[in-house]
N, C-alpha and C positions, 0 to 999 in steps of 0.2 A: 504494500500500500504506500509506504513512504517513498519507495523507488518510483512509483507511478507519479506521485505528487512532485518529486524532484524533477522528473522528466517533463512534466506539464509546466512547471515553473520555468525551467530552462527554455522550453519551446516558446512560451509566452514572452519571456524576456528577449529572446532571440528575435521574435517577430517584431517587437517594438523597435529594436535596433535596426532591423532590416527596413521597416517602414520609414523610419527617420533617414536612414542612409540613402534610400532612393528618392524620397521627397526632397531632401536637401540637395542631393546631386542633381536632380532634375531642375530645380529652381536655379541652381548655379549655372546651368547652361544659358539661362537668360540674363543673369547678373554679370557673368564674365565669359561671354561667348568667345572672345579672342583667345582664351586659354585652351579652348577645345579645337579650334581650327587647325593648329599644327598636328594634332593627333589623327586627323582625318587623312587617309592616304591621298596623295596628290593625284592618283589616277581616277579618283571618284569625282564626279561633277557635283555642283550645287552644295558646297560646304555649309553655307548658311542654312539651307533646308535640312541637311543631315543633322546639324547641331540642334535645330529647333525640334525636329522629329524625335531625336534622342531624348531631349529634355522633356517633351510632352509624354513620351513613352514611359520614362522613369517616374514622372509624376502620376500618370494614370495608373500604371501597374502597381506602383507603391501604394497608391490610394486604395486600389482594389484589395490589397492584402489586409486592410483594416477590418473588412466585413467578412464573417465566416462564409456567407453565401457567394461571395465573389473572390475569395482567397485563392482558390484553385486557378481561376482565370488569370489573376494577378501574378501568381507564381509562374505559370507557363509563359505569360507575356515577358516577365523578367528573364526567363531562360532564353526566350527568342532574342531579346535584346543582347544578352551576354554572348550568344552565338554570333549575332551580327557584329559585335564589337571585336571579334577575333582578328579580322583583317587589320584593324588599327594596332593591335598588339604585335602582329607580325611585321607591320610597317615600322613600328618603333625598333624592333630587333634589326630589321634591314638597315635602318639608319644609324645603327650603333648606339641607340639610346638618346640621340640628340635630335629633337624635333624642331628646335629653334635655339638661337643663342641663349635665350632665357630658360629653356626647358631641356636640360641635359641630365641624364641619369647614367650611371654605369650600365654597361650592356647586360650584366648579370641581373640587374633590377628589371630591365625590360623582359628578360626571360622569365623571371619569377612572376611578373604580372600575367604572363601567359600560362606558364606551368609552374606552380600548381594553382596560383590564385584564381584565375578565371574559372577553373574547374571546381574549385572549392565554392566559389560563389554560385555556380550552377547547381552543385549538390545542395547547398544551403537553400536555394529557392525550391529545389525539388522536394525538400522536406515538407514544404507547405502545399505542394501540388497533390499530395496523397489524399 
């Protein structure tokens, strides 16, 4: 019984963190769009649209996580976004971690963002898709 309660508390706390993470991240796309443009691969057109769509997606799907009736849809939406973000992580690796003079990280950080972090985030969202 205690184990179930601890798991429930962990899952609820984790959900709150996830909701805040995606809502704040989505809003940030609108407050600081210039920080996202370098992350969008150069071969993709319409960087402004991609940034706006990403921000809206994070806000909508993060918001859907709040309500039990829409939580599964929100979780699958986040998983879809995270999969769509994979080319940005690959692009960062290809560029050696430097997306602009102001945005440089060691290449190993770029790799960690893709493996394992991206897949941990997908698994985290999957936990709420069940």
